[in-house]
N, C-alpha and C positions, 0 to 999 in steps of 0.2 A: 504493500499500500503506499502510495506517495505521501510523504510528509506534507503537512499544511505549512505553507511559508509565512514568514512575518517581514514587514518592511521596517517598522520602527520598533526599537527594543522597549521592553518594559524595564522599570527600575525595580530590581529584586533586592529585598532586604531580609536576609537570614537572621535567625533568632537563637533562642536558648532552650536548653534541656529537652524534654520529650518532644516538643513541638518542632525542634530543629531535626530530630530524627524523622519524624513524620513528613517534614518538608522535603527531605531527600528522597524518601520512599515515593512521595507523590510525584516528584519530578521523574524519578526513574521508571515508575509503572504506569502513570496516567498522562504524562505530558511528552517526554522525549521520544517515546515510540511513535507518536502521532504528529507531533508539531516540530518543526525546524525552529526551536525556541531561541529567541533573541532576547537577552536581558543584559543590563548594566548592573553588575553584582556589587553589593555592599554588605559586609559582614558585621551585623549589629549584635552579634554574640558578645556577652559581657566581657570575656577576656580581650577581645579585639577592641572594644570600646575603651577599655583600660589602656591598651597599648597605644591608642591614638589620642588619649586624653579627651575622648568623645568627639573628636573632630569628624569621625566617620558619619555620625548621626546628621550633622549639619550638611556634610557633603551629600548624603542621600536625599535630603530635603531639597537641596538645590538642583539635584539631578531630576527630581520629580517635576520641578518647575520647568525644567528644560524639555523633558519627554512627554509630560502631561498625565502619565498613568504609572502607578506603582503598586506593588504587592508586597505585603510585610508579614513576616512571621512573628509570633509572640515573643516578647523580650522581657527580661528581668529588670524591675526597678529596684536597685539594691537598698537594703536597710543595713543596720549595723551587723546583723548576723551574716548577711551576704557579703558584706565587705570583708569580714574576716574569712569566710569560706573561700572567696575567690582572690584573697590578698589584694584587694584594690587600693589604688593610691588615694582615692577619695570617694565619697558618696555622690554618684553621678545621678542627674535628674532622669526622670522618666522619659525614655526615648519617644513615647507617644506624645507626651506634653510638649517636648522639644519640636517635634514634627508638626504638631497641630498649631503651635504658635507661629511657626515659620510659614505655614500656609494660611493661617487664620480661617479656617473652614468650619463646617458643620458635619458632625458624624451622624449619619443615618443608619439605624440598626433595626433589622426586622427579623422575626422568627422564620425559621425553615420549617415549613409544614410538610408532614408526611403521613400517609395512612397507617393506622395502627398506634400512633402516638397522640393521645388527646390531651388538651390543656387541663391542668388541675382546676382551673376555674371553669366550671361546666357551661357557663353562659357565653363564653368566648367562641365565636364561630368565625371570625375573621382575624388575620394578623393585626397586631398593633405595632406601628413603626415609631421608634424613638428617634427624635431629632435633637442631638446633643450639641450644644455649643462647645466649641473646641478651642476656646481661648480663655485665659484668665482664671479668676477665683483662686482656690487653693493650689491649682496646678502652676501658678506663676507667683506664689505667696513669698513673703518675707517674714522670717520668724525670729523671735528672741526668747531665750531662757532667762527669765528675770531671776537674779541672784538673792534679792532681798527688798527691803522697803524702798519706795520710790514712786514717782509719778510717771505714767506713760501718757504721751501725747501724740495726737495725729496732726502733722503739720504739712501744709501745702504752700510752696513759694511759687508765685506766679511769675511769668517772664518779666513782668515790669517791677518785680520786687515785693509786690503785695503778699502778705502772709495771712493765711487762714489757719487757725489753730484750735483744736478741741482736745480736751482732756479725755482719755480713754478710760483710765482707772487709776486710783491710788492704791498701791500695794502695801499691805501691812507685813508681808513676808514674800518668800519665793513664789513664783508663778510662771506663766507663759503668756507670750504675746504673738499675734499674727496679723499681718497686714495683706489685704488682697486688693486687686484693682480689675478694672475693665475699661474699655473705651466705647464712645458713641459709635465710632466707625465700625468696630468689630461687632457690636450688638446689632447695628443696622444690617451688616452683611448676613449675620445669623438670620435676622428676621426675614430678609429677602429670599434667602435659600429655603427657609421653612415654607413660606407662602408659595414660592415657585414649585417646590417639591409636591405640596399638597394639591396645587392646581393641576399639575401634570398627572397626578395619581388619581384625581377626581375624588379626593377624600377631605372630610372635615380636618381642620387644624385646631388643636387645643394648645394653649400655652399656659404654664403654671409656674408660680414663684411664691414669694412670701412678703408682699409689699405691705401688709398690715404691720409687720414687725420691722422689716428692713425697708423703711419708707423711702429712703434716697437710693440705695443701691438696687435693690429688686424693683423699686418704684421706677427707676430709669429704664429698666428692661421693659416694663409694661407700657411706659409712655412711648418709647420707640416703636414697640410692635403695633401699637395703635396707630401711630403716625404712618408707618410703612403701609399698614393695611388700608387706611383711609385714602392715601395719596396714589397707591399704585395697584391695589388688588381687590378692593371692595366690589367694584362692578363685575370684574371677571369671575369672582367667587359666586356672585348672585346668578350670572349667566350659566355657570356650572352647576348650580344648585347645591353648592356646599357652603359651609359656615365656618366662621372663625370665632373663638371666644376665649377670654382670659378667666382663670379661676385660681383660687389659692391651691398650693400643691397638696395640702391634706385633703381638701375637698376633691381635687382631681383624682387622687388615690381611691377614695371612696366611690366615685362615679366610674372609674375604670373597672373596678372589681364587679360592678353591676351591668357593665356594658356588653355589647356583642363584639366589640373590636371594630376594625375596619377604619381606623383614623390615624392621623399623625399627631403624636404628642411631643410638643417642643419643651425641652428642659434646659436649664442653665447647666454648666459644665459638670459639677459634682452630682447634681440630681440626675442627670442623664447617665453618668456612670453607674450609679447604684441601681436606678430603676431598669436599665437595659438588662442588668443581670437578673433582676427579679423576674422580668417578662421572659427572658430565655429560659430560666428555670421553670417557670410556671407553664410555658408552652412545651416543655419536654427536657431541655438540656442546655447547658451553657455552651455546648458545642453545636447547637443547632440554631445559630443566629448569623445573619450577615452583617457586615459592618463596612461602610465606606465613607471616607472623609472627602467632602466636596468642597473646593476652595472657591472664592469669588472669581478667581481668574480661570475657573474651568479645568482645574487639576484634579485628579482622582487618585486616592490611595485606598487599596482594599486590604483588609486584615480579618483575622479571626477575633472575635470579641472576648475571648477568654485568655487565661494566662498560660504559662509554660508547662503545666502539668508536672509539677516538681516530684510528687510522690511517685508517679509512674516512672519518671526518669530514674530515680534512685533504684527502683525495682529493675529496670532495664539494665543498669550498670552492673547489677548483681547477677545478670543473666536470666532473671525471671521473666515470665511471660506477662505482658500487659495487654489490656483491651481498651486502648485509647481511642475516643471517638475523633475522627479527623475530618468530619463533615464541614465544619466551619472553615477550616484551612483549605479544604478542596474548593469550597465556594469562594474563598478569597482569590484563588487562582482563576477560577472561571469568570468571576466578576471582572477581574482585570483584563483577562484575554478577550472577553466580550466587548468591553469598552475600547480596548486597543483595535479590535476589529471594526468596530462602529466608526471610530475616529479616522481610521486609515482606509475605509471602504472596503475592508477585507471580509466579505460575506462568509467565507469558508472558516475563518478563525472564529467569528461570532457564532456560527452554527456549531462549531466544535464545543464551544463553551456551554451552549444549551444542551448538547448531547452528554457532556461530562456531568452536568447537574442531574439530568434525567437518569443517567446510569447509576448515580450514587443513590438517588431516591428509590429507584426500582430495585436496587440490591436490598435496601432496608424492607421494602414492601414484599419482597419475596421470602422475608424471614431471615435474612442474613445481616447481623448487626453486632455492634460492640456491647459490651456489658451494661453500659449506663442506659441504653435504650431497651435492652432485653428485660431489665428489671421493671419497666413501666409500660411495655407494649401490650396491646389487647390482642396481637396477632397469635394464633396457636403455633405450637411446635417450632419455635425459633431456634436458630443456630447461633450460638455466641462465638464470634470470631475474635482472634487476637488482633493487635493493632495492624500488623502488616498484612495479615490474611484478608482483612476487610478491604483494604486498598487494593489487593490483588483480585478480589472478587469484583470490585467495581471495575477494574481493568478489563476483566473478561467480558462483562456486559458492555462496556464501551467499545471494545474491539468488535463485538458482534453487531452492535448498532452501526458502526462506521463501515463494516464490511457490507451491510444490507443497504 
């Protein structure tokens, strides 16, 4: 079978631990036999980030701006324990946070639905898409460990020298401080991305925050969303028969639990991080969710929405069998290949991406799946496959589809 050609490379970002192992197997069994794969490779594994003082992460972000489409493996954000384990020079920031700040985009995450895996919330009939702001908040924070008594102040010095100052807290003893920020420009880009996505999908858009408590910070998000809607999207939403509304985040959660799904839920950065994991778990598994970062400049970065599967990796190193779900990582590749095909006018590549996803879901629906899905499926007589065997089963189905 002649391999499918590519004209423009993808930016490929390798990662850490068990997902790094899956990454290689996916390439070997699902991609390289069928596609003349062209990528510009960046190793974002923690040892190489340490070797380059994290320059590699910034280089990968710049390459994504150059080529327009990237695919990323899950990576470690080191804490103190990881710093000791990997003998790091310093505590490096989250690669995802660095990348998202560089592109100033919005992360759209949606569950991957498959027959035999039902949401734990019985009323959910349609997928719920999380639109997560990908800039600022705690991911670009500044923190201080307060040693003892003293006064903490928030100070802003304007370009003309004008100073605005507020007392944050007067400490009687040790404590902690955190400063976060955002910009009107980034919030506006976030809002436009959400409205455009909902309009294209023909789905209602919900936005939630906590402006009753955070009257200035969260309140500014609400104001800008209202402005963007009124100025550029209100008529188009009405013509499409869809709606936009704002609600407090606690109210949004209560409504979502009673909804049927089928809408876009826009969240600030941290909220979107937490609730995308909640949704993916409720719909089946953390490994059953797509994730794509879309920048205002039209750049796309696809990734799995879960971590590096540390526990399975340690088992793998001991020679023990693991049954790690690779679906989200497979869909990261298929999403990137489809977008590359669409942008390049390469119909064969886009069709391959569609078939790769179909082969993956068909494998599960035939009763061949990893352990996490086998524990919750309603399908009878399922076969639990190990990590590599599942990928190989998908490869067989994919080869049969392409041959026919």
